[in-house]
ZANUKE-261924 format. One line per 5 residues: number of its first residue (from 1); their letters; for each residue x, y, z of C-alpha. Coordinates in steps of 0.1 Angstrom, whole numbers. Layout:
BEGIN
NUM) A) X:Y:Z; ...
END
This chain:
BEGIN
1) MATGA) 304:114:-605; 272:133:-613; 245:118:-636; 223:135:-662; 186:139:-658
6) AAGRA) 163:120:-683; 132:136:-697; 99:128:-680; 76:138:-652; 80:133:-614
11) SVRPV) 70:148:-582; 98:168:-566; 103:172:-529; 120:203:-515; 149:196:-491
16) DRNGA) 165:218:-465; 201:229:-465; 212:197:-447; 195:175:-471; 166:163:-450
21) APRGS) 130:166:-462; 108:191:-444; 83:174:-421; 54:196:-433; 56:180:-468
26) ARSKS) 57:144:-457; 30:121:-471; 14:92:-452; 36:61:-450; 67:81:-459
31) VAPRR) 54:90:-494; 53:126:-505; 21:140:-519; 20:141:-557; 6:166:-582
36) PPSPA) -19:154:-608; -1:137:-637; -1:148:-673; -21:129:-700; 12:114:-711
41) RARPA) 11:90:-681; -15:68:-699; 10:60:-725; 27:26:-721; 60:39:-731
46) AADHD) 63:61:-700; 83:36:-680; 107:56:-659; 104:92:-647; 134:110:-632
51) GAADV) 123:141:-614; 137:176:-612; 168:179:-590; 172:192:-555; 206:200:-540
56) CRVRV) 221:188:-507; 256:185:-494; 273:154:-479; 268:153:-441; 299:142:-421
61) AVRIR) 301:130:-385; 332:121:-364; 334:92:-340; 363:86:-317; 373:51:-306
66) PKNAD) 376:43:-269; 410:36:-256; 422:0:-263; 440:-23:-239; 475:-10:-248
71) ELAQG) 464:27:-243; 447:19:-210; 478:2:-198; 498:34:-203; 476:50:-175
76) ADFDT) 486:86:-167; 514:84:-194; 488:82:-222; 487:114:-243; 457:122:-266
81) CVELQ) 457:143:-297; 420:147:-300; 398:169:-278; 360:168:-285; 335:196:-280
86) PECKK) 302:178:-288; 280:206:-277; 297:229:-303; 301:201:-328; 338:209:-330
91) LKLKK) 369:188:-328; 403:201:-317; 433:183:-331; 464:188:-309; 499:182:-322
96) NNWAS) 514:191:-289; 505:212:-258; 510:244:-278; 498:238:-313; 462:227:-321
101) ESYQF) 435:232:-348; 397:232:-345; 374:217:-371; 336:220:-374; 315:189:-384
106) DEIFT) 278:181:-386; 280:159:-355; 307:148:-330; 304:114:-312; 323:108:-280
111) ENASQ) 338:74:-271; 306:67:-250; 282:74:-279; 258:45:-284; 252:26:-317
116) KRVYQ) 216:38:-316; 225:74:-315; 251:71:-343; 224:55:-365; 198:81:-357
121) VVAKP) 221:110:-365; 241:96:-394; 220:69:-412; 183:74:-402; 178:106:-424
126) VVESV) 193:88:-454; 171:56:-448; 140:78:-445; 150:95:-478; 154:61:-494
131) LEGYN) 120:51:-482; 106:82:-500; 122:72:-533; 157:87:-533; 190:69:-535
136) GTVMA) 212:71:-505; 247:62:-492; 261:57:-457; 299:52:-456; 325:48:-428
141) YGQTG) 361:60:-434; 391:60:-412; 424:45:-401; 426:8:-395; 415:-3:-360
146) TGKTY) 393:28:-353; 360:10:-353; 346:13:-388; 334:-23:-390; 319:-20:-355
151) TVGQL) 300:11:-364; 287:-2:-397; 287:-40:-397; 283:-51:-361; 255:-77:-360
156) GKEDP) 246:-75:-323; 223:-106:-325; 227:-113:-288; 228:-77:-276; 205:-54:-297
161) SQRGI) 222:-23:-284; 255:-33:-302; 239:-35:-337; 256:-15:-364; 242:6:-392
166) MVRAL) 236:-23:-416; 213:-42:-393; 195:-11:-380; 189:2:-415; 173:-31:-427
171) EHILS) 153:-33:-395; 141:3:-400; 131:-5:-436; 113:-37:-428; 93:-19:-400
176) SISLE) 83:9:-425; 71:-11:-454; 45:-38:-461; 59:-70:-477; 26:-76:-493
181) TDSVA) 29:-45:-516; 66:-36:-513; 98:-55:-517; 134:-52:-504; 164:-71:-516
186) VSYLQ) 201:-69:-509; 235:-76:-526; 266:-79:-504; 299:-73:-522; 336:-68:-515
191) LYLES) 363:-50:-534; 394:-71:-529; 427:-65:-548; 406:-44:-573; 383:-73:-579
196) VQDLL) 346:-71:-572; 335:-103:-554; 301:-115:-542; 301:-122:-504; 268:-141:-507
201) APEKT) 280:-162:-535; 318:-166:-531; 321:-184:-564; 313:-152:-583; 345:-132:-586
206) NIPIV) 356:-103:-609; 320:-90:-613; 319:-63:-640; 308:-27:-633; 284:-14:-660
211) EDPKS) 273:23:-664; 241:33:-682; 252:58:-709; 219:77:-707; 213:80:-669
216) GEVSL) 248:73:-657; 234:47:-632; 259:21:-621; 249:-16:-620; 267:-49:-612
221) PGAAI) 253:-76:-635; 259:-111:-622; 258:-101:-585; 234:-121:-563; 203:-102:-553
226) VEIKD) 185:-118:-524; 150:-107:-514; 147:-101:-476; 119:-120:-457; 125:-109:-421
231) LEHVF) 151:-97:-396; 163:-132:-389; 170:-136:-427; 190:-104:-425; 212:-118:-397
236) QLLQI) 218:-150:-418; 228:-131:-449; 251:-106:-431; 267:-135:-411; 275:-153:-445
241) GETNR) 290:-121:-458; 312:-115:-428; 324:-151:-429; 334:-148:-466; 350:-113:-462
246) HAANT) 388:-112:-461; 404:-102:-428; 438:-106:-411; 456:-100:-378; 479:-70:-377
251) KMNTE) 497:-51:-349; 470:-24:-350; 439:-46:-353; 434:-83:-345; 406:-85:-372
256) SSRSH) 417:-60:-398; 394:-59:-429; 414:-64:-461; 387:-54:-485; 360:-27:-489
261) AILII) 325:-41:-481; 295:-27:-499; 259:-37:-489; 234:-26:-516; 197:-25:-506
266) YLQRS) 172:-24:-534; 138:-10:-523; 106:-10:-544; 75:6:-530; 40:8:-544
271) VRIKE) 21:41:-542; -10:55:-560; -20:88:-575; -53:100:-589; -56:97:-628
276) ESTST) -78:123:-644; -90:108:-677; -116:121:-702; -118:90:-723; -151:71:-726
281) IPNVA) -146:36:-712; -171:8:-705; -187:8:-671; -165:-20:-656; -132:-5:-668
286) EHILA) -143:30:-658; -150:17:-623; -115:1:-621; -95:30:-635; -114:55:-613
291) DDLPL) -92:43:-584; -57:55:-578; -32:48:-605; -4:24:-592; 31:38:-591
296) VLKSK) 64:21:-581; 91:40:-562; 125:24:-569; 154:35:-547; 188:21:-537
301) LLIVD) 208:24:-504; 246:18:-503; 262:10:-469; 300:10:-473; 325:-3:-448
306) LAGSE) 358:9:-462; 390:-9:-453; 413:12:-431; 443:30:-445; 475:17:-428
311) RIDKS) 513:22:-428; 534:-9:-432; 558:1:-404; 530:4:-379; 507:-25:-390
316) GSEGH) 535:-50:-394; 521:-64:-426; 543:-87:-445; 540:-111:-475; 506:-111:-492
321) MIEEA) 493:-86:-467; 516:-60:-482; 499:-65:-515; 465:-61:-499; 476:-29:-481
326) KFINL) 488:-15:-514; 455:-20:-532; 436:-6:-502; 457:25:-500; 455:30:-539
331) SLSSL) 417:28:-539; 414:52:-509; 438:75:-526; 417:76:-557; 386:83:-536
336) GKCIN) 404:112:-519; 414:126:-553; 377:125:-564; 366:142:-532; 392:169:-537
341) ALAEN) 382:175:-573; 345:177:-563; 353:200:-534; 373:223:-556; 347:222:-585
346) SPHIP) 373:208:-608; 361:201:-644; 376:166:-644; 366:140:-618; 390:110:-619
351) TRDSK) 363:84:-612; 378:58:-635; 411:55:-615; 396:28:-593; 367:4:-592
356) LTRML) 358:19:-557; 352:54:-572; 333:39:-601; 309:20:-577; 305:52:-555
361) RDSFG) 300:75:-585; 264:82:-575; 274:88:-538; 297:119:-542; 285:145:-567
366) GTART) 257:122:-579; 220:118:-572; 222:101:-538; 218:116:-504; 251:108:-486
371) SLVVT) 262:106:-450; 298:99:-440; 311:89:-406; 349:92:-401; 364:72:-372
376) VGPSI) 396:83:-354; 417:70:-325; 427:91:-294; 464:83:-294; 489:110:-304
381) RHYSE) 510:82:-318; 487:82:-348; 485:120:-352; 493:120:-389; 467:93:-398
386) TSSTI) 441:111:-376; 449:145:-392; 445:129:-427; 412:114:-418; 399:147:-404
391) LFGQR) 409:166:-435; 392:140:-457; 360:146:-438; 364:184:-441; 368:181:-479
396) AMKVV) 338:157:-481; 316:183:-465; 321:205:-495; 307:180:-520; 272:188:-532
401) NTIRL) 249:161:-546; 217:165:-567; 191:141:-555; 163:129:-577; 131:109:-572
406) KEEVD) 127:79:-594; 92:64:-600; 74:45:-627; 38:33:-635; 31:-3:-624
411) YESLY) 12:-15:-654; 16:-51:-645; -1:-47:-611; -28:-25:-629; -35:-54:-653
416) KKVES) -37:-79:-625; -60:-57:-606; -84:-53:-636; -83:-91:-641; -90:-99:-605
421) EVDHL) -118:-73:-604; -135:-89:-633; -132:-124:-617; -144:-109:-584; -175:-94:-600
426) TSEIE) -184:-126:-619; -181:-147:-587; -201:-120:-568; -230:-122:-593; -231:-160:-589
431) RQQKL) -229:-158:-552; -257:-133:-550; -280:-156:-570; -272:-185:-547; -278:-163:-517
436) KHNEK) -312:-153:-529; -322:-189:-535; -311:-201:-500; -318:-170:-480; -354:-179:-470
441) TQLEE) -346:-214:-460; -317:-203:-438; -339:-176:-421; -365:-202:-413; -340:-226:-398
446) RLKES) -324:-198:-378; -359:-188:-365; -365:-224:-353; -331:-226:-337; -337:-192:-319
451) ETFLN) -370:-205:-305; -354:-237:-292; -325:-217:-277; -350:-193:-260; -368:-222:-243
456) DLRMT) -336:-238:-232; -324:-204:-218; -356:-200:-198; -352:-235:-182; -315:-229:-175
461) SAMQI) -323:-195:-159; -349:-210:-136; -324:-237:-125; -297:-211:-119; -320:-189:-98
466) ENLQK) -329:-219:-76; -292:-227:-72; -284:-192:-63; -311:-191:-36; -296:-223:-21
471) EKHQF) -261:-208:-21; -275:-176:-5; -289:-196:24; -256:-214:28; -238:-181:30
476) EYAIK) -262:-167:56; -256:-198:77; -218:-195:73; -220:-158:84; -240:-166:115
481) RLMHE) -215:-193:124; -186:-169:119; -204:-142:140; -208:-168:168; -171:-177:166
486) LEEKE) -162:-140:168; -184:-136:199; -166:-165:215; -132:-149:206; -144:-117:222
491) HQNKV) -153:-135:254; -119:-153:254; -102:-119:249; -120:-104:278; -110:-134:300
496) LSERI) -74:-131:288; -75:-93:295; -87:-99:331; -61:-125:336; -34:-102:323
501) IHLET) -46:-74:346; -46:-99:376; -11:-111:366; 2:-76:363; -12:-67:397
506) SLNEK) 4:-98:412; 36:-90:394; 36:-55:409; 30:-70:444; 58:-95:439
511) KQQQL) 81:-66:428; 72:-47:460; 78:-78:482; 111:-83:464; 121:-47:471
516) EIFSS) 113:-53:508; 132:-85:509; 161:-68:492; 161:-40:518; 159:-65:547
521) TKILA) 187:-85:531; 207:-54:529; 200:-47:566; 210:-83:576; 242:-79:556
526) ETSKG) 250:-47:574; 241:-63:608; 263:-93:599; 292:-70:592; 286:-52:626
531) HEKKM) 286:-86:644; 318:-96:626; 335:-64:637; 323:-71:673; 336:-106:672
536) VELVK) 370:-93:660; 370:-69:690; 360:-96:714; 387:-119:700; 412:-91:706
541) QLEEE) 398:-86:741; 401:-124:747; 437:-124:736; 444:-94:759; 427:-113:788
546) RSRSA) 448:-143:780; 479:-122:781; 467:-107:814; 461:-143:827; 496:-153:817
551) SMKSH) 509:-123:836; 488:-131:866; 500:-167:865; 536:-154:865; 527:-130:894
556) FNILQ) 511:-160:911; 542:-180:908; 562:-151:922; 538:-149:952; 542:-187:958
561) QQLSD) 579:-183:957; 576:-154:982; 553:-176:1003; 578:-204:1004; 604:-179:1012
566) AQNSA) 582:-165:1039; 576:-200:1053; 612:-206:1052; 619:-174:1070; 590:-183:1094
571) QENTA) 572:-152:1086; 538:-166:1092; 519:-134:1091; 532:-124:1058; 524:-159:1045
576) RELKR) 488:-156:1055; 484:-123:1038; 500:-136:1007; 476:-166:1007; 446:-144:1011
581) ELSKV) 459:-122:983; 466:-152:961; 432:-168:966; 415:-134:958; 435:-130:926
586) TKEFT) 429:-166:916; 391:-162:921; 390:-130:900; 410:-146:872; 387:-176:872
591) IQVHS) 356:-154:870; 370:-133:841; 380:-165:822; 344:-179:825; 329:-146:815
596) LEEKN) 351:-144:784; 343:-180:774; 305:-174:777; 308:-142:756; 328:-161:729
601) SQLIS) 303:-190:727; 274:-164:725; 291:-146:696; 297:-178:678; 261:-188:681
606) EKDLI) 249:-154:669; 273:-156:639; 258:-190:629; 223:-177:633; 231:-146:611
611) HVELK) 247:-169:584; 215:-190:584; 192:-160:581; 214:-145:553; 214:-178:533
616) SAKEK) 176:-180:537; 172:-144:525; 193:-151:494; 174:-182:485; 141:-162:489
621) VQHET) 154:-134:467; 164:-159:440; 130:-176:442; 112:-143:439; 134:-133:409
626) RHRES) 126:-166:391; 89:-161:399; 89:-125:385; 106:-136:353; 80:-164:348
631) LEAEV) 52:-139:354; 67:-115:328; 70:-143:302; 34:-153:309; 22:-117:304
636) LRLKR) 41:-114:270; 27:-148:260; -8:-137:268; -4:-103:250; 6:-119:217
641) PLTDN) -26:-140:212; -46:-111:225; -32:-89:198; -36:-116:171; -72:-121:182
646) CVEES) -79:-84:180; -65:-83:145; -84:-113:134; -116:-99:150; -112:-65:131
651) KALSG) -104:-84:99; -134:-107:103; -158:-78:111; -145:-58:81; -150:-88:59
656) MIRSG) -186:-92:71; -193:-55:63; -177:-57:28; -192:-91:19; -226:-85:34
661) SGLGS) -238:-64:4; -226:-89:-22; -244:-120:-12; -266:-118:-43; -239:-113:-69
666) DALMS) -236:-138:-97; -198:-139:-96; -197:-148:-59; -224:-174:-61; -209:-191:-91
671) KSGKF) -175:-196:-75; -186:-217:-45; -213:-242:-36; -197:-257:-5; -190:-244:29
676) KETLS) -152:-247:27; -151:-226:-5; -173:-200:13; -148:-198:41; -118:-194:18
681) SLRGL) -135:-166:-2; -144:-148:30; -109:-151:43; -95:-137:10; -118:-107:13
686) ISKIF) -107:-102:50; -70:-104:40; -75:-79:12; -93:-54:35; -65:-58:61
691) EEVGL) -39:-50:35; -59:-18:25; -60:-5:61; -27:-20:74; -6:12:67
696) TSVLA) -29:34:87; -27:11:117; 11:10:115; 13:48:113; -10:50:144
701) LLKSK) 16:29:164; 42:57:158; 23:77:185; 23:48:210; 35:55:246
706) DLEVQ) 53:21:246; 89:26:235; 93:-9:220; 61:-5:200; 73:28:186
711) IHAVK) 107:12:177; 90:-17:158; 65:7:141; 92:31:128; 113:2:115
716) VVANL) 83:-11:96; 77:23:81; 113:26:71; 112:-7:53; 79:2:36
721) SVEDI) 94:36:24; 120:17:3; 93:10:-23; 81:40:-45; 46:27:-44
726) NQEKI) 44:30:-6; 60:64:-3; 30:83:-16; 7:64:7; 29:71:37
731) VEEGG) 29:109:30; -8:109:23; -16:91:56; 5:117:76; 35:94:80
736) LDALL) 60:121:72; 46:144:99; 47:115:124; 84:107:115; 95:144:118
741) SLLET) 77:146:152; 95:115:164; 128:129:152; 121:161:173; 107:146:205
746) SENTT) 123:112:209; 156:107:228; 160:71:217; 190:63:194; 173:34:177
751) IHRAT) 142:56:168; 166:83:155; 184:58:133; 153:42:118; 135:76:114
756) AGAIA) 164:91:96; 165:60:73; 128:64:65; 132:101:57; 163:93:35
761) NLAMN) 141:69:15; 113:95:12; 138:121:1; 147:101:-30; 114:114:-44
766) VSNQG) 115:150:-57; 80:158:-46; 87:146:-11; 118:168:-8; 98:200:-8
771) LIMSK) 76:187:20; 105:176:41; 123:210:37; 91:230:43; 84:211:75
776) GGARL) 119:217:89; 133:183:82; 168:195:75; 169:214:108; 158:183:127
781) LANVA) 183:161:109; 211:186:118; 200:186:155; 201:148:156; 236:148:140
786) SKTDD) 249:173:166; 236:152:196; 243:116:187; 275:96:188; 260:65:172
791) LPTMR) 277:59:138; 248:40:121; 225:69:131; 250:94:116; 252:74:84
796) MVAGA) 214:75:80; 213:113:88; 241:119:63; 223:98:36; 190:118:41
801) IANLC) 208:152:38; 228:139:8; 195:131:-10; 181:166:-2; 213:181:-17
806) GNEKW) 202:167:-51; 176:195:-56; 190:230:-62; 157:246:-53; 163:238:-16
811) HMMLK) 200:246:-14; 195:280:3; 171:266:29; 194:236:35; 223:259:42
816) RDGGI) 202:281:64; 189:252:85; 225:240:92; 225:210:69; 259:217:53
821) KAMLA) 276:225:87; 261:193:101; 277:172:73; 311:189:78; 308:182:116
826) MFQTG) 301:145:109; 334:142:90; 352:141:124; 339:106:131; 364:92:106
831) NDDVI) 339:64:97; 342:54:60; 304:48:56; 295:81:71; 321:100:51
836) AQIAR) 310:82:19; 274:95:24; 286:130:31; 309:130:1; 279:119:-21
841) GLANF) 259:148:-7; 286:174:-15; 288:159:-50; 251:162:-55; 251:198:-42
846) AKCES) 279:209:-64; 266:192:-95; 231:207:-92; 246:242:-85; 270:239:-115
851) QVTSQ) 241:230:-138; 220:259:-127; 249:283:-129; 258:271:-165; 222:277:-176
856) GHRKG) 223:313:-163; 197:308:-136; 221:316:-108; 251:339:-102; 278:343:-76
861) PSLLI) 301:320:-58; 291:286:-45; 271:283:-12; 296:256:-2; 325:280:-1
866) EDGVL) 307:302:25; 306:272:49; 343:263:44; 337:232:23; 363:242:-4
871) TWIVA) 392:246:21; 382:212:37; 382:194:3; 416:207:-7; 431:196:26
876) NSTMF) 414:162:29; 405:149:-6; 431:121:-6; 427:109:30; 396:88:27
881) SPPAR) 384:55:11; 381:53:-28; 343:57:-29; 344:88:-7; 374:102:-26
886) RHIEL) 357:98:-60; 327:118:-48; 349:145:-33; 369:148:-65; 337:151:-85
891) AFSYL) 323:178:-61; 356:198:-64; 355:194:-103; 320:208:-104; 329:237:-81
896) AQNEE) 358:246:-105; 333:250:-134; 320:283:-119; 345:311:-127; 333:331:-97
901) NSRDI) 349:303:-75; 383:308:-92; 398:332:-66; 388:310:-36; 401:279:-54
906) IVAGG) 435:296:-61; 438:310:-26; 430:276:-11; 457:259:-32; 432:241:-54
911) IKELL) 452:243:-86; 474:214:-76; 444:193:-66; 427:200:-100; 458:189:-118
916) RISRE) 460:158:-97; 423:150:-104; 427:156:-142; 455:130:-143; 449:104:-115
921) SSRED) 412:103:-107; 395:70:-113; 363:87:-125; 363:97:-162; 337:124:-156
926) ARSLA) 358:140:-128; 389:139:-150; 370:155:-180; 355:182:-158; 389:190:-142
931) KKALN) 406:192:-176; 377:214:-189; 381:238:-160; 419:240:-163; 417:246:-201
936) SNPAF) 388:271:-202; 393:293:-171; 417:321:-178; 426:325:-141; 436:289:-139
941) LKEIQ) 456:290:-171; 475:321:-158; 482:304:-124; 495:272:-141; 518:293:-163
END
């Protein structure tokens, strides 16, 4: 596939072993510096010059396709046959768990590799070489359905990040050339059923392939060549080509390409070199030829999207698709034979076995700089196809090309330049003569215009000065008026302050009276209870007297009976005694009854009186309470306008100070001529000044003795700290010191919560983390976490410590100040939000520690192990919500990367957890890290076996 070198002269660029030109030899605008030409250059017959040869090999990169829908549906049952090692540029092909082979390539792209990175690594060096005058080829090879067309031909018109190599290469070329002096054109072809067809002109089929017998260069006469105008034109042409390209739906690919697509970009660039001539030429010609001699660099870039090889039993092709698959496989087989022959330095290269190998004759073993990207799938189901693709790439890396620079003298442009120069000189002589004739007249007219303009300017300036003086007086009057208003506001503020003091004094007196009423009410209530007890005792006594009265009545009846008996028995003496005794008893009983009735009525009246007094006292207490509440509302209402007036006063005074020195400025005077405009401009200045000093005022409120003022102030600072632009101002104004002081001295839960949130926001900035740690912030956060039971406060504290965990520089101090132990202690809350923040902190800590350890800056086991984090993770990693679980799995996977943690992990039973993470974790990075640790750590491998 190599071509012979024709006789002639050309500048030759050295290339490195990988085929890229050294940066030290690059010329401006991507053109290499050229040596002085030989006298033969002046001869018209010297049309093309092929330079001496430089050797470079084919560069090969591997790109793996992400899992498709069917593979994702397999979940944990999916088995891959490819393991990538991008950092070593190696690929391991696994036939099973025991047998695998490693292959070295120029670059390895993971499934997450962007289209931009693929272009920069694979195609960009080739495109830059084409811009310098060399031919180039970029080709995609692989099994069907592995992403060749996506890598090479994706348009990405809506999403620029999805653009493939074709669009990016043309975009790169258009941005690197000037369409005024350079040109770029394209042909877009497909090889379908061994027939070359034009994708831009579908009516052109079976286009012949012609080879130059002298240079061996391949051409396609009859193919449409379209000159490119801009990137939009590129999208239109590629869209037309994609529409006309043959594609079909198979089991392995819904849009399987049934033809090989080849985009040919023809680039022609104009350059100049110094011509040293000793011939005697007339003055004009000598002036023209003394400039750089024009040269044309002609180069060609092939971007090839090969159809994928396929097996009929897997793709499900039938009918005409079987015929298509046969021709695709035959052409790819012929290409493989040519690659094998070139790799083995065979004397015969079978390039004529297929039209594909004939068209790519210059790409492998020829004069073009070639890059190949081979695409593979991850599934072990396609192990044989993947292995064949990898071996093809390995053989291609052995192919060596001999690149040449092609340039020719642009005699046509040289003739046009001489002709245009003569015309220009002729017109210049005529123009000079006319200028001399008209110059004096024009100067006189311009002098008159200048004098007129100067007079007008003087008059205008006088009017402007007068207007400015008037506006100055207006401003002075407006300022005096504003000062008068400010004095009135001050007087009102003083009156309000005196009234507030009077109301507060009255409120205190009312509170004292209320306390006295409350105490008297309490005494009345106790007295009422005592009277009620006495009434109960008196009622009991009354009942006892009534029972005694009843007994005395019965005794009286007995005595009467005895009297009657005595009368009957004529015992008169006894009757008299009985009468006397009876009258005495009756009199005593009557006296006792009257006494009890009087006591009862007295107690009832006392009870009614006590109830009336108690009711009156309650009504008085309610009235005093309502009066106190109204007084408190009045105080708050008066405080608000007083505060607003103070702010307005400070803003107005500041505005007077700032605006007083600028009354004479032209910009201020020109913007207003009325009083309302003056007021609006002054208010704008006052608002601006208030914004400039507002943060200092807010931070000063953090030291207020009023608890409510402190709470509102710390909430404002927490909200301000969310924005990065405010964080630096807060720290500079001493806000961080004030927040840490509040965290240490305050006992209020709300202040703790808002302060921890503000510190968490500040800790997002790396420069602030050092200040927080050096001022004991971690210790203060740990103390708050140990004292509070409030879950939102714990969440804020955990978030702040989690942010500090993201800087390895402070890990030792964070551990020493109790930050890690505080996080572990907060796990006991069981709250999902708190645990999610703690898990994030552990993941940040483990990640930073793993990175530093892998770079060799740190040795020894993890600091987390000393605090018991490892044992806790193994025991609880599956017990929490999915967000917390993902962070915990990631932290454990990072801990497993350090081999000095191996013994502790094995003792804690962490091997089973690593195996579970490598199979079941929802995070791809956690699974990859777990697999890496299990496969690379000898202790883990031994434990698994």
